[in-house]
C-alpha angles and dihedrals in degrees: 000000000000122000121220128201107262102176139352116222100195095174091054092036090233133137113205114210132182143152120295092266088066088066092063114106121209098182144356136207112235128207132192092025114190125191126201106216099000139299120329121211104175131087114297145176124242130205120196103165123055097233097038125100116244112267132209111271140146126219115223109184102307095337117103105201117194118218088221128022112273128210127215094033113138139159113278097039121119119243120211118199122208140185097207105302093343117099111227098183136273148212144205123281108242097174141354134214123215121247091214122099093221131061118244113287106230142028124197119203135191130007113333123177124200111257 
């Protein structure tokens, strides 16, 4: 089974790898949340990739929780929140939490060259 880069720890000089499932994101913490027309407490849709369709989610405090695991979601991306076609607001992804029940399976440290 192929392994995928799940995280890069530059300060520790480590690359964290795991199976494709380890790339699935279940939730993200948002910062700098801005609302257009006041806070919204109902079900919403979130879009974190420019070409992706908005997906069902809910916002609990600063936590954006996806109804289904999402792929290609990473800190630094913007999240735009919708109610149907109406833009509710958005924020910046500060950190993500894996949807997988287990941690990545391998860490590679130091200077490694391909064989």
